[in-house]
N, C-alpha and C positions, 0 to 999 in steps of 0.2 A: 403340649399337644396330646390329644387323646391317644392312649395306648403307647406313649413314648417311654422307652427305657434308655438310659445312657449307653451309647454304642461306640465301638471302636472306630476311630476316624479312618476313612479310606476303604473300609470293608464293603463288599458288594454282595448282593444276593440276586441270583437270576431266577426268574419265573417264566416258564414257557408252557403253552397248552399244545397238546399233540392230538387232541380229538375234540368233538363238539360236546363231549360228556364231562367226566370229572378228571380226565387224563391230564397229568400235570408233572413237569420236572421242576424241582426246586434244587438249586445248586449254589454251593458256596465255595470258597477256596479249598475246603477240606472234605466236603462230602456232597454226594449227588443222591437225590431221592426221587423215585418215580412213584406216582400215585395212580392206581387203578389202570394198569396197562391193558389196553384193549383197543382194537381197531386202529392201530398206529400204522401210518404209511410206511412201507419198507425202507425208503431212504431216510426217514426220521428214526426208525427203529435202530438202524445201524449206528446212528450217532449217539444213542443213549448208553451210558455205562454206569448204572446205579450201584451205590453201596448198600442202599436201603430200598425196599419195595413195600409200599403200603397198599393194601386192597381192602376196600370197605365192605363189599358184599359180592354175592355170587352172580348177579345179573351179567349177561353176556356183553353188555356195554361197559362193564367195569372190570370184568375178568376174562382174559383170554389165556388159558393154560399154556398154550404153545409160546405166545409172546413172553409170558412170565418166565417160563423155563429158559428161553433164549437169553433174556436179560439177566436172570439170576446167575447164569453160567459164566457171564463175561468177567465178573469180579467177585464171584462167590458172595453175592448179595445176601443180606438177611431179609426175610419176608415176614412182615407183621400183618396180620389179617384176621378177619372174622372166623368163627368156628366153621361155618358152612364152606367158606373159601378153602380153608385148610383140608376139609374132607375131600373136596373136589380135586384139589392138587395132588393130595396123597394117592387118590384112586387113579388119577391120570398117569402119574409117574411112580407107581408103586414099587418098581424095581430099582430105583435110584435112591439109595439110603442117604448119600450126601445131600441131595436136593431135599429130601424130606426132613433131614436134620436142620436145614436152613429156615424151616417154617416155625414161626412163633404165633400161637393164637392169642389174640387180645379180646378181652371181654369188656363190656361197658364199665367204666370206672377204673380200668387198670392203667398202669404206667410202665413203660420200659425205657431203658437208657442204653444207647448203642452209638458208638463213634461220636461221642460228645453231643448227641442229640437226645433230648427227652421227648418221648412220644406218649401223648395222652390219648386215650380212647374213650369215647362216649357213645351212647346209643343214638342212632339216627332214626328219625321218625319218617320212615319211608316204606310204604307198601307192606307186603307180607313176606319179607325176607327173614332169614334166621339171624337175629341179633346183628343187624347192619350197623356200621360204625361211622363216626366222624372222627377226625384226627386233629390234634394240636401238636405242633412241632416247635420245640424250643431249642435254639442252638446255644449251647451253654457258654461258649467262648464270647460271643457277641451279645447274647441275651435277646437277640431278635426272635420273635415268635410268629408263627403262621397257624391260623385256624382254618382247616379245610372242611367246609360244611357239606361236601359232596352233593347230594340231592335231597337233604333233609328239610322238612318243615322246621320252623323255629320252635325251640323249646326252652324252658327255663334252665335246664342243665346245659344246653348249648350256650346260652347267654352267659351263665356263670363261668363257663370254660374259657370264654374270650377275654376275661378280665386282663386289662393292660396288654392286649395283643397288638402287634405291629401290623400284620397284614391279614386281612379276611378274604378267603376265597368263597364267594357266595353264589348260589344257583338262581337262574332266572327263568327256567322253563324246562320243558320235556317231561319232568317227573309230575306225577299227579299232585295237584294242589299248588304247584310253583308256577309263578309268572312274574311279570315286571313289577307288580305290586309287592310281591315277595322280596324282590331286591331292595325296594325302599324300606320294607320292614326290617330287613337284615341291617341295613345301614344305620337306621335310627336306634336299633336296640343293641347292636354289638359294639364293644369297646375296641375299635381298631383305628389305626391311622390311615391305612390304605385298603381299598376294596378292589378286588379283581373278580369280574363275573366269570362263571363257567356254567356248564350244563344248560345250553340254550341253543336255539336256532335263530328265530326271527324276533326275539323279544328285546334285544339290546336297544334298538332305536327308541322304543317307547320308554324303556327304563331311563335312558339318557334324557329324554324330554321331560320326564317327571323330576329328575334330579335338578335340571336347570329351572324348571317352574317353581320348585320348592327352595331353590338356592341351597341345596343340601350340603354341598362341599363347604360353603362358607359357614352355614349354620353349625355343622358338626365338626368343623376344623379338620376335615379329612379329604382324601383324594380318591376319586373313582378312575380306574384305568381300564378302559374298554378293550381288553386283550382278546383278539379273535383267536380261533383255534390254531391258526398257522402263524402266530406271532409270539415274540418273547420280549421281555424287558429286563433291564438291569436296574436295581434299586440300591442307591448308596445308603447304607445304614445310617450314616451321619445326617442325610437329608431328611430322615423321618422326624427329626427334631425341629425342622424349619417350618415357618408359617406357609411357605409355598414350595410345593414339590413338583419339579418338572422331570418327567420320565419319558424317555424316547421309546417308541414301539418299533420293533424291528421284525422283518419277515424271516421266518424259518427258512424258506426256499432260497434265500439269498446267501446262505452260509453253508459251509461243509462241516464245520465244527464249531462249538461254542465253548470258550474257556473263560474263567474268571481270572482277571489279572489285577 
């Protein structure tokens, strides 16, 4: 199967969206990662306990310094972010040395390893921000990998970064130049087993129609999971090697806490 790497039997990875933009939690048995924390509802914010925080760029839809600070203090999370985000956070909390020490700037082409997660950063093709980033996360124990395209247009570097990726988080709208056709382009050009849409409002229905019209899941031997902003799913790593992947979507509002067992 496209993007499949031999994975540990029984392991799971949880993916949940907490806003309509690129806000996402990725959680395994060992680590929790929050991406672009901003505009998170208070009841969901209290549930999140990240070990790692990834922030792509300084847009207010992707960076809320107050929410980042709150989440970082829960478990002394490490922050990996663009240079402009680092400047904003340091100015916002200039008196907190421990918080500032938790910030690690990533530049396009850089790699970091933290808590058995390899984090790759590449340049996002998105508006006029200062070196905005996309991220690839590789969980070293299971070898599962997730490419989060944030709200970038597709680029050759992005395509090359997805080589043999397990899960692709792809944008469908809101950002300039991104729409349901972009979702189809991401699916056809990225080397992933599972695709989860993000960064959209009303573009999902049209994207699903096109996927069905083109019979893309069968042609690409991949799965499209239409995850809404208030939903999450658990993906068995072993299922990524199967011809058919059945993944149940669950509502965040129906749970008080989410754990990987």
